[in-house]
N, C-alpha and C positions, 0 to 999 in steps of 0.2 A: 268634552272628554269622551263622551259616548261616541260622538262622530268620529274621533281620532281612532278609537278602538275599531269601529266599524270599517273605517277606511283601511286600517292596518289588516283586518281580517280579509277584506276584499283583495288587498295586495297579496296576501299569502295564498289565498284561493287561486288567484290568477297565475302566480308562479307555479303552483302545483298543477294547474290545468295546462299551462303553456309549456311547461318544462318538457313533456314528452314531444310536443310539437317542435320545439327548439332542437331536441335531440334527434328527432326524425329528420329535420332539415339538414343537420350536421351529417346524419348517416346517408342521406340522399347525395349530398355533395361529395362524400367520400366515395360512395358507389359510382357516381359519375366520373369521377377522377380515375377510379380503376378501370372503368369501361373505356374511357379515352385512351388510357395506356394500352389496353388490350387491342383496341381498334388500330392504333398506331403499330403495334407489333404485327397484327394480321396484315396491314398494308405492306409492311417491309417483307413479310413471308411471301405474299402474293407477287410483289415485284421480283423477288428472287426466283420464285417459281416460274414466272413468265420469261425471265432471262434464261432459265435453264431450258424451257421448252423451246425457245428461239434457237439456242445452241444445238439442241437435237434436231430441229428441222433443218438447220443449215448444213448439218453433217450428213443429211440423207442424200443418197444419190438421186438425180432426176428421174421421174417416172416416165417411161417411154410413151404411154398413152395420154399424157397430160397436156395435149395441145387443144387449143380452143378456136382461135380465129383462122389460122392458116389453113387448116383442113376442115374449116367449118363453113356452114352457110347460115346466115341470119335472114329470117323471114320477117315479113310485116307483121305477122301474128304474135310477135314477141317470143319467138323460139329460137334458140341458138343450139345447134346440134354439132357434136364432134363424136370421134370414136369412143371417147372416154365418159363424157357427161352430156346430159341433155338439160339445158336450161329452158324451162317452159313457163308459160303464164306470166312472163315478165311485164311488169308495168312500171311506167315511170310517172311520177308526180312530184308536186312541190308543195310542201306545207308552209313553207316560209320563203321569202326571197333569199336566194343564195344557197338553198338546200334542195338538192334532188334526191328523191327517195326511189330506189329500186326494189321492188318486191317480186317474188317469184318462186319457183321450185327448181330444185336440181335433182336429177336422177343419176345415180352412179351406175354406169354401164361399162366400167373399166375392167371388171373381172377381179378387182382388188377390193378388199374390205379394209376400211380405215377405222380402227377401233378408238383412236384418240382424237386426232385433229386433222381437218382438211383446210388448207389455206387457199383462198381464191382471191383473185384481183379483178376489180371492175374498172374499166377505163372508159371515159366519156370524150367525145370528139365533137368539134365544131364543123361547120360547112367546108372549111378548108382542110379537113382531116387533121387539124392540130388538136393536141391533147388539152382539154380544158379542165379535166379533173380525173382523179383516181383514188381508189380506196381498197386497201387489203381488208379482207374479212375472213372469219373463220366459222366453220361448222364443227360441232363436236360429235364424232362418231358417225360414219357414213358407210354403211354396209354395201356391198355389191348388190345392185338391184333395188336399193332403198331410195326413196324420194323424201327430200327434206325441204322445208320452206326456208327462205331467207329474206331479210329485210335490211337494206344498207342505205345509209344516208351519206351522200357525198356533199361536203361543205365547199362553199366558194364558187358554185355553179349555178347559173340561172337557167331554168328549164327552156326558156326561149332562145338560148344560145346552143342548145344540145341538137345535134344533128345525127349522131350515131353512137353506138356504144358496143363494148364487148366485155365478156367475162372470161377469165382464163383460170384454169387450175394451176396453182403454183406448186404446192407440195402437200403430202399427206403422211400421217403416222398411223 
């Protein structure tokens, strides 16, 4: 009988001790559920914002000095120069098969300050001058005279197939 009372006492103590843990577990699950809903809401807001930005960009008139390849000269030192932008210290590498990384710097010499967004396009060519990959990328805020670094990964291209490349200014806000 003494053992039954002791066992009952142990059960009561365990319930009292574990009750906050069980409650905390329930609170954590509730908090996680709330956070998941907030994340979904933020994802929806971000998608809407990106759609809005794209509409704004598409409604902008073309920038007169936004030319890269046609009036540009590409040198062996990884520099592409145009009237508007200087792409310098450009390096090409491959961290995995099928992924080409372009890293470098862009100097805005267009005479225009872009406070919001600058859209750029990188195009990769094979030895037959055929396009083997391209990727649009953006920089946030690029003042006239300012230099910014960029790092772009182009998927589906092997570095061994790459013969030439160009980077073009698309639009800016």
